[in-house]
Structure formats: C-alpha cells, structure tokens
C-alpha positions in Angstrom: 25.0 11.5 4.2 21.4 11.8 5.3 19.1 13.9 3.0 17.6 15.8 5.9 19.0 16.2 9.4 17.2 18.0 12.2 19.4 18.5 15.3 18.2 19.9 18.7 15.3 21.9 17.3 13.7 24.2 19.9 10.7 26.4 19.9 8.9 28.6 22.5 5.6 30.4 22.5 5.1 33.3 24.9 8.1 32.3 26.9 7.0 28.6 27.2 9.3 26.1 25.5 7.2 23.6 23.5 10.0 21.8 21.6 12.9 20.6 23.7 15.7 19.6 21.4 14.0 17.5 18.7 16.4 15.5 16.6 15.9 13.1 13.7 17.3 12.3 10.3 15.8 11.1 7.0 17.5 9.3 4.1 16.5 9.4 0.4 13.8 7.0 -0.6 12.7 6.4 3.1 9.4 7.1 4.8 9.7 8.3 8.4 6.6 7.9 10.6 6.2 10.7 13.1 3.7 9.8 15.9 2.6 11.3 19.2 -0.4 12.6 21.0 -2.0 15.9 20.1 0.2 18.6 21.6 3.3 16.4 21.4 5.1 18.8 19.1 4.6 17.1 15.7 2.9 20.0 14.0 5.3 22.6 15.4 8.3 20.5 14.2 6.8 20.2 10.7 5.9 23.9 10.6 9.5 24.7 11.3 10.6 22.4 8.4 7.9 23.9 6.1 9.0 27.5 6.8 5.7 28.3 8.6 7.4 29.0 11.9 11.0 30.1 12.7 13.0 27.9 15.0 14.5 29.3 18.3 17.4 26.9 18.4 19.0 23.9 16.7 20.0 23.4 13.1 18.6 21.9 9.9 20.8 20.4 7.2 19.4 19.5 3.7 21.7 17.6 1.5 24.5 18.5 3.9 24.0 22.3 3.6 22.6 24.5 6.3 18.8 25.1 5.7 17.0 28.0 7.3 13.6 28.6 5.5 12.2 32.1 6.2 8.8 31.2 4.9 6.9 28.4 3.0 8.3 29.7 -0.3 11.8 29.2 0.9 11.0 25.7 2.1 9.4 24.8 -1.3 12.3 26.3 -3.2 14.6 24.1 -1.1 12.7 21.0 -2.0 10.4 20.5 1.1 6.7 20.2 0.3 4.2 20.2 3.1 0.8 18.6 2.4 -1.4 19.8 5.3 -4.4 17.9 6.8 -6.6 20.8 5.5 -5.7 20.7 1.9 -4.5 24.0 0.4 -6.5 23.9 -2.8 -8.9 26.4 -4.5 -12.1 24.5 -5.4 -13.2 27.1 -7.9 -10.0 26.7 -10.0 -9.1 23.9 -12.3 -6.5 21.2 -11.5 -3.9 22.8 -13.7 -4.4 26.2 -12.2 -4.0 24.8 -8.7 -0.8 23.0 -9.7 0.9 26.1 -10.9 -0.8 28.7 -8.6 2.6 29.8 -7.2 4.2 30.2 -10.6 2.4 30.0 -13.9 4.6 29.2 -17.0 4.8 32.5 -19.1 4.9 33.2 -22.8 8.1 34.8 -24.0 8.4 38.6 -24.2 7.5 41.4 -21.9 3.8 40.7 -21.6 2.7 38.7 -18.5 0.6 36.1 -20.4 0.3 32.5 -19.2 1.5 29.8 -21.6 -1.6 27.7 -21.4 -0.3 25.0 -23.8 2.9 24.5 -21.8 0.9 24.5 -18.5 -1.5 21.8 -19.8 1.2 19.6 -21.1 3.1 19.7 -17.8 -0.1 19.2 -15.9 -0.9 16.0 -17.8 2.6 14.6 -17.1 2.2 15.3 -13.3 -1.3 13.9 -13.2 -0.2 10.7 -14.9 2.5 10.2 -12.2 -0.2 10.2 -9.5 -2.8 8.2 -11.5 -5.4 11.0 -12.0 -7.3 10.4 -15.2 -9.3 13.7 -15.2 -8.5 16.4 -17.8 -6.2 19.1 -16.4 -9.0 21.7 -16.8 -11.4 19.8 -14.4 -12.5 22.0 -11.5 -11.0 20.8 -8.2 -14.4 21.2 -6.5 -15.7 18.2 -8.6 -12.9 15.8 -7.3 -13.3 13.4 -4.4 -11.2 14.0 -1.2 -8.8 11.3 -2.3 -8.3 12.8 -5.7 -7.6 16.2 -4.1 -5.0 14.6 -2.0 -3.3 13.3 -5.1 -3.4 16.8 -6.7 -1.5 18.1 -3.7 1.1 15.4 -4.3 1.3 16.4 -8.0 1.9 20.0 -6.8 4.9 18.8 -4.8 6.2 16.9 -7.8 5.9 20.0 -9.9 8.6 21.7 -7.9 10.8 18.6 -7.8 10.4 18.1 -4.0 13.1 16.1 -2.3 11.0 15.7 0.9 7.2 15.5 1.2 5.5 15.9 4.5 2.1 14.2 4.9 0.0 15.5 7.9 -2.8 13.1 8.7 -3.4 12.3 5.0 -6.1 9.6 5.4 -8.4 11.4 7.8 -11.1 12.0 5.2 -10.3 9.2 2.8 -12.1 5.9 2.1 -10.1 2.8 2.6 -9.8 2.4 -1.2 -8.6 6.0 -1.5 -6.1 5.4 1.3 -4.8 2.2 -0.4 -4.4 4.2 -3.6 -2.4 6.9 -1.7 -0.2 4.2 -0.2 0.6 2.9 -3.7 1.6 6.4 -4.8 3.8 6.7 -1.7 5.6 3.5 -2.6 6.3 4.7 -6.1 7.7 8.0 -4.7 9.9 6.0 -2.4 11.3 4.1 -5.4 12.1 7.4 -7.1 14.3 8.4 -4.1 11.9 10.9 -2.6 12.0 11.0 1.2 8.7 11.4 3.1 7.6 12.2 6.6 4.2 10.6 7.5 2.2 11.9 10.4 -0.8 9.9 11.5 -2.8 8.7 14.5 -3.6 5.5 12.6 -0.8 3.4 13.9 -1.6 0.4 11.7 -1.0 2.6 8.6 2.3 4.0 10.1 3.5 0.4 10.6 2.4 -0.6 7.1 4.1 2.1 5.0 7.0 3.6 7.1 10.6 2.4 7.2 11.4 4.2 10.4 9.4 5.6 13.3 10.1 8.5 15.6 7.8 9.1 18.7 7.3 12.5 20.3 5.9 13.2 23.7 5.6 16.7 25.3 7.9 18.3 22.7 10.7 15.8 22.9 11.8 12.6 21.1 11.1 9.7 23.5 11.9 6.8 21.2 12.1 5.4 17.7 13.8 3.0 15.3 13.1 0.8 12.4 9.3 0.1 11.9 9.9 -3.6 12.3 11.1 -3.0 15.9 8.2 -0.6 16.8 5.0 -2.6 17.3 1.8 -0.8 18.0 2.0 -1.5 21.7 5.5 -0.1 21.9 4.4 3.1 20.1 1.4 3.6 22.4 3.5 3.1 25.5 6.0 5.7 24.3 3.3 8.2 23.2 1.3 8.2 26.5 4.2 7.6 28.9 2.7 4.5 30.4 1.7 1.0 29.5 -1.9 0.5 28.3 -2.8 -3.1 29.2 -5.7 -2.7 26.7 -6.8 -0.2 24.1 -10.4 -0.2 25.5 -11.4 0.2 29.1 -13.3 -2.5 31.0 -17.1 -2.1 30.6 -18.7 -1.4 33.9 -22.3 -2.3 33.0 -24.3 -4.6 30.7 -27.3 -3.6 28.5 -30.7 -3.7 30.0 -33.9 -4.8 28.3 -35.4 -1.3 28.4 -35.5 0.4 25.0 -34.5 4.1 24.9 -34.6 4.5 21.1 -36.8 2.5 18.7 -36.7 3.1 14.9 -39.2 1.4 12.7 -39.3 1.4 8.9 -37.5 4.7 8.5 -36.9 5.3 4.8 -35.8 8.1 2.5 -35.6 7.4 -1.2 -32.0 7.1 -2.4 -30.7 7.4 1.2 -31.9 4.8 3.6 -34.5 2.0 3.2 -36.7 0.4 5.9 -34.4 0.9 8.8 -35.4 -1.0 12.0 -33.3 -0.9 15.1 -33.6 -0.8 18.9 -31.2 0.8 21.3 -31.4 -0.2 25.0 -30.4 1.6 28.1 -26.9 0.7 29.1 -26.0 -0.4 25.5 -23.4 0.7 23.0 -24.9 -0.2 19.6 -22.4 0.2 16.7 -23.1 0.8 13.1 -20.4 -0.4 10.6 -20.2 0.0 6.9 -18.2 1.4 4.1 -18.1 5.0 3.0 -21.4 5.9 1.4 -23.3 3.1 3.1 -25.8 5.6 4.6 -24.5 5.6 8.2 -24.1 9.4 8.7 -27.2 10.1 6.7 -29.2 7.8 9.1 -27.7 9.6 12.1 -28.8 13.0 10.7 -32.3 11.7 10.0 -32.6 10.3 13.6 -31.7 13.7 15.0 -34.1 15.6 12.8 -31.4 17.3 10.7 -32.6 15.6 7.5 -36.1 14.6 6.5 -37.4 11.1 5.9 -40.3 9.8 3.8 -41.8 7.1 6.1 -41.4 5.3 9.4 -41.3 6.3 13.1 -38.7 7.3 15.6 -39.5 6.9 19.3 -37.6 7.8 22.5 -38.6 6.2 25.8 -41.7 4.8 24.0 -42.9 8.3 22.8 -43.0 8.8 19.0 -41.3 12.0 17.9 -43.7 13.8 15.5 -42.0 15.8 12.8 -38.5 15.4 14.2 -36.2 18.4 14.3 -33.0 19.0 16.3 -35.0 21.0 18.9 -37.7 18.4 19.3 -35.2 15.6 19.4 -33.2 17.5 22.1 -36.5 18.0 24.1 -37.0 14.2 24.0 -33.6 13.6 25.4 -31.4 13.0 22.3 -27.9 14.2 21.6 -25.9 14.2 18.4 -22.1 14.4 18.0 -21.4 15.1 14.4 -18.5 13.7 12.5 -17.3 17.2 11.6 -16.6 18.7 15.0 -14.8 21.8 13.6 -17.5 22.7 11.0 -20.7 21.6 12.7 -20.0 20.7 16.4 -18.1 23.8 17.7 -18.0 27.5 17.4 -14.3 27.6 16.9 -13.9 31.4 17.7 -16.0 31.2 20.8 -14.7 30.3 24.3 -14.8 26.8 25.7 -17.3 27.8 28.3 -19.7 29.3 25.7 -19.4 26.2 23.5 -20.3 23.9 26.4 -23.2 26.1 27.5 -24.7 26.6 24.0 -27.2 23.7 23.9 -28.4 24.3 27.5 -29.0 28.1 27.6 -32.8 27.6 27.9 -32.3 25.4 31.0 -30.4 28.2 32.8 -32.6 31.2 31.9 -34.7 32.9 34.6 -38.4 32.1 34.3 -39.6 35.7 33.6 -36.9 38.0 32.3 -35.1 35.1 30.6 -31.7 36.3 31.7 -29.0 33.6 31.9 -28.2 32.6 35.4 -24.4 32.8 34.8 -23.3 31.7 38.2 -25.3 28.5 38.2 -24.4 27.8 34.6 -20.7 28.5 35.2 -20.7 26.0 38.1 -22.3 23.3 36.0 -20.0 24.0 33.0 -17.0 23.6 35.4 -18.4 20.4 36.8 -19.0 18.9 33.4 -15.5 20.0 32.2 -14.0 18.1 35.1 -16.1 15.1 34.4 -14.7 14.8 30.8 -11.2 15.6 32.1 -11.0 18.7 29.8 -7.5 20.0 29.7 -7.6 23.8 29.3 -5.9 26.5 31.4 -8.8 28.9 31.4 -12.1 27.7 29.8 -13.7 31.1 30.3 -11.1 32.9 28.1 -9.6 30.2 25.9 -11.1 29.7 22.4 -12.2 26.3 21.1 -9.8 26.6 18.2 -6.8 26.7 20.6 -7.5 23.1 21.8 -6.1 19.8 20.5 -8.5 17.6 18.6 -9.1 15.3 21.6 -10.0 18.3 23.9 -12.2 19.7 21.2 -14.1 16.5 21.1 -14.4 16.5 24.9 -16.0 20.0 24.6 -18.6 18.7 22.2 -19.4 15.8 24.6 -19.5 18.1 27.5 -22.0 20.3 25.7 -24.4 17.4 25.4 -23.7 16.0 28.9 -24.9 19.2 30.4 -28.4 18.3 29.1 -28.3 14.8 30.6 -29.7 13.1 27.5 -31.0 9.5 27.3 -29.8 8.8 23.7 -26.3 9.7 22.4 -25.7 9.4 18.6 -21.9 9.5 18.1 -20.7 9.8 14.5 -16.9 9.0 14.3 -16.3 10.2 17.9 -12.5 9.5 17.8 -11.7 10.6 14.2 -8.4 12.6 14.1 -7.5 12.3 17.8 -4.6 10.5 19.3 -4.6 7.2 21.2 -4.4 8.7 24.6 -7.4 11.0 24.0 -9.3 8.0 22.4 -8.9 6.0 25.6 -10.4 8.9 27.6 -13.3 9.2 25.1 -13.9 5.5 25.5 -14.1 5.9 29.2 -16.6 8.7 28.9 -18.8 6.4 26.6 -18.6 3.7 29.3 -19.7 6.3 31.9 -22.7 7.3 29.8 -24.1 3.8 29.4 -23.3 3.0 33.1 -25.6 6.0 33.9 -28.5 4.4 32.0 -28.1 6.2 28.6 -27.9 4.4 25.3 -25.1 5.1 22.8 -25.5 4.6 19.0 -22.0 4.8 17.6 -20.8 5.1 14.0 -17.2 4.3 13.4 -15.0 3.4 10.4 -12.5 1.7 12.7 -13.4 -2.0 13.0 -11.3 -2.5 16.1 -13.1 0.4 17.8 -16.5 -1.1 17.2 -15.5 -4.5 18.3 -13.8 -3.2 21.4 -16.6 -1.0 22.6 -20.0 -2.3 21.3 -22.5 -4.8 22.7 -24.0 -5.2 19.2 -23.0 -4.2 15.7 -25.3 -3.5 12.8 -23.8 -3.5 9.3 -25.1 -1.1 6.7 -24.7 -1.3 3.0 -26.4 0.9 0.3 -28.8 2.4 2.9 -29.9 -0.9 4.3 -29.1 -2.9 7.4 -27.5 -6.1 6.1 -26.5 -7.9 9.2 -26.5 -7.9 13.0 -23.8 -9.3 15.3 -23.8 -9.6 19.1 -20.5 -9.4 21.0 -19.9 -13.2 21.0 -20.2 -13.2 17.2 -17.9 -10.3 16.4 -15.6 -11.2 13.5 -13.9 -8.5 11.3 -14.0 -10.7 8.2 -17.7 -11.4 8.5 -18.5 -7.8 9.2 -16.5 -6.6 6.2 -18.2 -9.2 4.0 -21.6 -8.0 5.1 -20.6 -4.4 4.5 -19.7 -5.2 0.9 -22.8 -7.3 0.0 -26.2 -6.1 -1.1 -29.3 -7.0 0.9 -30.9 -10.2 -0.3 -34.2 -9.9 -2.2 -35.7 -12.7 -0.1 -35.6 -10.6 3.1 -38.8 -9.2 4.3 -39.1 -5.4 4.2 -37.7 -3.9 7.4 -36.1 -7.1 8.6 -32.4 -7.8 8.9 -31.3 -9.6 5.8 -28.6 -11.6 7.3 -28.0 -12.8 10.8 -24.7 -14.6 11.2 -24.6 -17.1 14.1 
C-alpha cells in the first residue's frame, strides 16, 4: 500500500479548470520530484495536499484512509508538513518558540503556563536531528537562510510528519547549505519519511529523487524512476517540445567598443581594485561563490551603494557621484536579484510597473502630465517584445504573474528606456526552464542591438552557455578571466575558491588561465 495516493485531483478558479485530473502516489522512504513550468499546477496540487485549498474533484488517501484536509492544521495533524519557498518563521522569536508556535507544551493544572523546560529539551532533540548546533533560545533572525530551512524541517519533525513537501528549498541557499539540506533529506528517507521535492534545478531533482512526475498545463504528462528521466526528457515533457539546446544561438559577436569601463573601484571590506571593461554586443559574466562580492559590485556600479575610490564610465564619460538616477541618465539599467522585494511593485498593475522608470520620458514639457496614450502604446510594444503572457496588463497585478513573467516585466521596464548597459543579477533565479530560454533570447536581442550585458549568475552552465567572457570573483577581488574558448567549470570553480595572489599588481587580474 502506498503511503500517499492522489487520484484525479481537479481544481478550478473562477470557472476555469487549472488541474485536470492529477494523479500520483508516494511510498514510505521515497522522494518524489515534482517538476514543471511556472503555472503547470505544482503549487495548486501541493496547496490541496497541505490543506491551503479545497479540491473540486478527485480523492486523496493517506495510509489507505480517505484524507480531506479542511485547512493547514488538518493537514499537519494528518502528518503532512509543507515547507514553503517563503519560510513561515517569526524572525523576532527564538528557535524553540518557532518550533512550537502552533502548540506550546503546558504545565499541569488549570493555568495556561508554558512548560519552558520541556519545550527546551524537546527543541534540543529536534535540532540535533537536523544538525543545528545553536542553543534553542537563539533568535531565528540571527540564522542563515540554510539554517532557517533546517528549523522548518525540525518543525515538521516535531509533529511526526509522515510526508514533507519541499517547495523550491534551495532558491536562497549557498551550495554548501544545499548539500547540507540534501544530507538531511537522505537521513529522513532512511527513517521512512516520504518527501515531495519541487524545484526548477533539474540537476538537484535527478540527484536526490527516487521518482519524478512532470506536470504541464495542470496535467501529468510523464514520469517514472529518476534513472529513466534524464534532464533532456524532463525538459521535453515540461515545455511540450524538444529543445535542441538549452541556450539559443548567439546572433552577434562582441565589438571593440567599450560601453562600461570600471577602473580601480574599491570599498573597504566589500570590493578591492575592481577593473573591468564591457563592450557593445558582449555578455560578460561574473562567477563566484556566495559572499564573493558580486551583488555588492553590481549595486556599486548602479549607484545604490557608495565606494571609496576608482571610476565608473559609460560610453567614455565618467559618472561623477553615481546614484541610480545619474546612472539611468547615462544609459544604465539594473535588474536586481530580488525581483519581488526590489524590482517590482507587487500590488501595482503590470503596465504601471513597466512604465515606472520612464515616466519622465513621457511627461509633457510644460504641465508635466503623463502622455498616457503614447506611454500605453510603448508599454504594449515592449510587452510584446519580451513575450509577456498576461490577459490584461492594464488591470492585472504583478503579483498575479508567474516568476518568469514577473522577470519579463522587470526587463520590459528597463527596455522602455533603451539603455546601453544592462546589469543583470541572477536573471533566471526561481523560474522554469521554458521561461529561462525566453530570458536568454531577450539577452541575445539586447546585445544584438548594441547593448552590453554584465551578468551575475550562480549557475555555471548558464554563464558558460551565454557569456563571451567570464570574470571570477573571490573575497571582493577579481581572481581570473576566461574567454569563451577557455571555459572550464573546474578551473572557474578553483579560481572562485582561491584567494588573490599577493604577487599580482593592484587592479590587475591575478590569474589568467590559458
């Protein structure tokens, strides 16, 4: 008997069916990978299992008995724990308080006092199971993202969960934290706990899952043992077509014309003597481990953070006292790694988000009224250019879009200004493989039009597939440079983990691997 069986699950929103008979099963001690593009029905299916949404049809059996959770508490009481991508923790509370927030152990008698001693002892037991060495009284706000993920797992163990659902658990984790998480998942598997693992990182799905189920447009389109589901097969099922390659053909080559020149940029404790040149028609990648200073450099270049010394020039003109406004006026654009927190107004319409950075360009000379017709026409044109999928951009809110379409809105916002330099920080984080391919094509269109793209990514394959050159950062310094013919993941990783040699001249690249 399977531990969990879902049969013919159906769900509709406003009369439109979004789940069309989803079925799968899960055995004890097995990890099921659930993959699909944004909007394929993964989250809706898991929200039904987790009691967040009621189902409109089908049946769920847990340990052979009918299971119909009326809310998250019912699901948790039945043994299903849902660890969401946005962790459900209170940063101002301690670890132990977060672990027992839904039911604190009480002292005996009529008075509703918390049994602190019992709570702390149980918390220590749970933390030991997930390899957290902090005292139970440690504030959650002081933990790393990876440690917070483990606290969520400890919460699931505190209620003796039979099934744990992981929704994009590695999105904000370093590679080391992700490996630690995978080790915990393996230990949970050996204890007989079943898990559902949702991720866009297909290499991780292949690595840790026993079985894989693929969803497309609200229906199961394939699946089987992980050994029989290579990445190419998963991609083909997810997007409904064969992708001959993960990255589109480049339609241009870099020119010799510099569009961005950075010389000796330094900020104590952040970056040191950064020298780089970005050319028109070039995609220049920046690789490095978490904490290497890549995002900090991007923020400095766009004037968001200050720097102590050095110069930043666009088209040969040095930007004095860079700020986001002056950088935009010089033709720069910055796509932040946190699109939801910094890149979009989530409760504003799609049209308003796209128009936001260009309102000055569409204001009448005297009264400064926005020329809405002209602006609306241009917003519509840019939306089509990035192949934005939205029924009504004027009325629909940004928060209603999938991750891939949200990223397209951010790109469209900057495309409306026609900049010369694009700084892209993790442009495909948290979006599915089909949307990634479309983002890659947009990047190719940008450089084909004469712009330069400076791209930061934690995905080695992405950098090697898109970039003309790759710079490797480590501890705030550029350690190495590789041109396309020299790309090698092992050498790039080695440079990312090695400090800059003392023999290197200030501002020079310390290592050039031929």
